[in-house]
C-alpha positions as CSV (number, residue, x, y, z in Angstrom):
1,M,-15.3,-57.6,-42.9
2,T,-15.4,-55.5,-46.1
3,Q,-17.8,-55.5,-49.1
4,V,-20.7,-56.4,-46.8
5,P,-24.1,-55.8,-48.3
6,V,-26.5,-53.4,-46.6
7,G,-28.9,-54.9,-44.2
8,S,-29.2,-56.8,-40.9
9,F,-27.4,-60.1,-40.4
10,Y,-26.5,-62.7,-37.8
11,V,-22.7,-62.9,-37.9
12,I,-20.6,-65.8,-36.6
13,A,-16.9,-65.4,-36.3
14,R,-15.0,-68.8,-36.1
15,D,-11.4,-69.8,-35.6
16,L,-11.5,-72.4,-38.4
17,E,-8.0,-73.8,-37.8
18,D,-8.3,-73.4,-34.0
19,G,-4.8,-71.8,-34.0
20,N,-5.7,-68.3,-32.9
21,G,-7.3,-69.0,-29.5
22,I,-10.5,-67.3,-30.5
23,I,-13.8,-68.7,-29.3
24,S,-16.6,-68.6,-31.9
25,T,-18.7,-65.5,-31.5
26,A,-22.2,-64.7,-32.7
27,V,-23.7,-61.3,-32.9
28,G,-26.5,-59.4,-34.7
29,A,-25.0,-56.9,-37.2
30,A,-26.5,-54.0,-39.1
31,V,-24.7,-52.5,-42.1
32,N,-25.8,-49.1,-43.3
33,A,-25.7,-47.8,-46.8
34,G,-22.3,-46.3,-47.7
35,T,-20.2,-48.2,-45.1
36,N,-20.1,-51.8,-46.4
37,T,-17.9,-52.8,-43.6
38,Y,-18.5,-54.5,-40.2
39,P,-15.9,-55.0,-37.4
40,V,-16.1,-58.6,-36.3
41,P,-16.0,-59.0,-32.5
42,A,-13.8,-61.9,-31.5
43,L,-13.2,-63.1,-28.0
44,L,-10.1,-65.0,-26.8
45,R,-10.9,-68.3,-25.1
46,S,-8.3,-67.6,-22.5
47,D,-10.0,-64.4,-21.4
48,I,-13.3,-66.1,-21.0
49,E,-11.7,-69.0,-19.1
50,T,-10.0,-66.4,-16.7
51,V,-13.4,-64.8,-16.0
52,Y,-15.1,-68.1,-15.4
53,Q,-12.4,-69.5,-13.2
54,A,-12.5,-66.4,-11.0
55,A,-16.2,-67.1,-10.4
56,G,-15.7,-70.8,-9.8
57,Q,-17.1,-71.9,-13.2
58,A,-15.6,-73.6,-16.3
59,V,-16.4,-73.2,-20.0
60,D,-18.1,-76.2,-21.5
61,A,-17.2,-76.1,-25.2
62,T,-20.3,-78.2,-26.1
63,R,-22.6,-75.6,-24.8
64,A,-23.4,-71.9,-25.6
65,Q,-22.2,-68.9,-23.6
66,I,-23.9,-65.5,-23.6
67,L,-22.2,-62.1,-22.9
68,V,-24.8,-59.5,-22.0
69,T,-24.3,-55.8,-21.7
70,V,-27.1,-53.5,-20.5
71,T,-27.2,-49.7,-21.2
72,D,-29.9,-47.1,-20.7
73,C,-31.8,-46.0,-23.7
74,Q,-31.3,-42.2,-23.4
75,G,-27.8,-41.7,-22.3
76,M,-26.3,-44.9,-23.6
77,S,-24.4,-45.4,-20.4
78,M,-23.8,-48.8,-18.9
79,L,-26.2,-49.7,-16.1
80,S,-25.1,-51.0,-12.7
81,N,-27.4,-52.9,-10.4
82,V,-29.0,-55.0,-13.1
83,T,-29.9,-58.5,-11.9
84,F,-30.4,-61.6,-14.0
85,N,-32.3,-64.8,-13.1
86,V,-30.3,-67.9,-14.1
87,P,-32.1,-69.6,-16.9
88,S,-33.2,-73.0,-15.8
89,N,-31.0,-74.8,-18.3
90,A,-27.8,-72.7,-17.7
91,D,-25.1,-73.4,-15.1
92,A,-24.9,-69.8,-13.7
93,V,-24.9,-66.1,-14.3
94,I,-21.6,-64.3,-13.7
95,V,-21.5,-60.6,-13.0
96,E,-18.6,-58.1,-12.7
97,D,-18.5,-55.6,-9.8
98,G,-16.5,-52.9,-11.6
99,A,-13.4,-53.6,-9.5
100,G,-12.3,-56.6,-11.5
101,S,-14.0,-59.3,-9.4
102,W,-16.4,-61.8,-10.9
103,T,-19.2,-63.5,-9.0
104,A,-21.5,-66.4,-10.0
105,A,-24.8,-65.9,-8.2
106,N,-28.5,-65.7,-9.1
107,Q,-29.7,-62.1,-8.7
108,A,-26.2,-60.7,-8.1
109,P,-26.1,-57.1,-9.4
110,T,-24.0,-55.9,-12.2
111,G,-21.2,-53.4,-11.6
112,P,-20.8,-50.1,-13.5
113,N,-19.9,-52.0,-16.7
114,G,-23.4,-53.5,-16.9
115,M,-21.9,-56.9,-17.9
116,A,-23.0,-60.4,-17.2
117,W,-22.1,-63.9,-18.6
118,V,-24.8,-66.6,-18.9
119,V,-22.8,-69.8,-18.4
120,N,-23.1,-73.1,-20.3
121,V,-26.5,-73.0,-21.9
122,P,-27.5,-76.2,-23.7
123,A,-27.8,-75.6,-27.5
124,D,-27.5,-77.5,-30.7
125,P,-25.2,-76.7,-33.6
126,P,-25.5,-75.4,-36.2
127,L,-28.8,-73.5,-35.9
128,G,-29.0,-73.3,-32.1
129,V,-32.0,-72.6,-30.0
130,Q,-34.0,-69.6,-28.6
131,I,-33.6,-69.2,-24.9
132,P,-35.5,-66.7,-22.6
133,L,-33.5,-64.2,-20.6
134,E,-35.0,-62.4,-17.7
135,Y,-33.4,-59.3,-16.0
136,A,-34.5,-56.6,-13.6
137,Y,-33.5,-53.0,-13.3
138,D,-34.8,-50.1,-11.2
139,G,-37.7,-52.3,-9.9
140,V,-38.9,-53.4,-13.3
141,T,-38.6,-57.1,-14.4
142,N,-38.2,-57.7,-18.1
143,R,-39.3,-61.2,-19.2
144,D,-40.1,-61.0,-22.9
145,L,-36.6,-61.3,-24.2
146,S,-35.2,-64.4,-26.0
147,Y,-32.0,-64.9,-28.0
148,R,-30.6,-67.6,-30.3
149,V,-27.6,-69.4,-28.9
150,I,-25.4,-71.9,-30.7
151,A,-23.4,-74.7,-29.1
152,G,-19.6,-73.9,-28.8
153,T,-20.3,-70.2,-29.5
154,V,-20.4,-67.0,-27.4
155,T,-23.5,-64.9,-28.3
156,R,-23.2,-61.2,-27.8
157,V,-26.4,-59.5,-26.5
158,H,-26.7,-55.8,-26.0
159,I,-29.9,-54.7,-24.1
160,F,-31.0,-51.1,-24.4
161,D,-33.1,-50.9,-21.2
162,G,-36.3,-48.9,-21.5
163,C,-36.3,-48.4,-25.3
164,T,-39.5,-48.6,-27.3
165,R,-38.9,-50.9,-30.2
166,P,-41.2,-51.1,-33.3
C-alpha cells in the first residue's frame, strides 16, 4: 500500500474477486513518518492447505486461522521449543519442526522457525472476536495474551517473548 497515513492500523488484505488464490489476511500495522507505505502480507490458500493436510487438518473457511511466530526480545531470533495450549474453541495447534514436517498436537514444541498455526477458531465476520492465546517458553507460561480473529481470515500474530511493553 502507498500513501498510507502515519499511525497504527489493523489491515485486512482480501482477494475480492477470489481469483488469485489468496486467503484473507489480517495483521496489525504501524506506519512511521516519512515512509507512508506498508507491505501487505498475503498468504496463498494452497500453501495453508498443504500445511494443514500434512498435519491431518483441514481449513474451515467459515472459521478463523492464526499464524503465530515467536522471537526473543533481545536478539530478535526465532525461538524453538515454544509450546502452545490449544484454545478450547480451536481444532488444533500445528507446529513446524524445522525440517519441513508439521504436527498437530497440544504442547508440541516449535522448531527453529518459532512458527505455529492455531486451526479453525470460531469467529464472526466482520468484526471478529478476541480469543486468548497461551504459550510457554523456557519454563514460563504466558497467559495474558488475546488477539482479534475474523471468520474466513488468517490473523498474523508476532510475539516478542520477554519484552516489556508500556
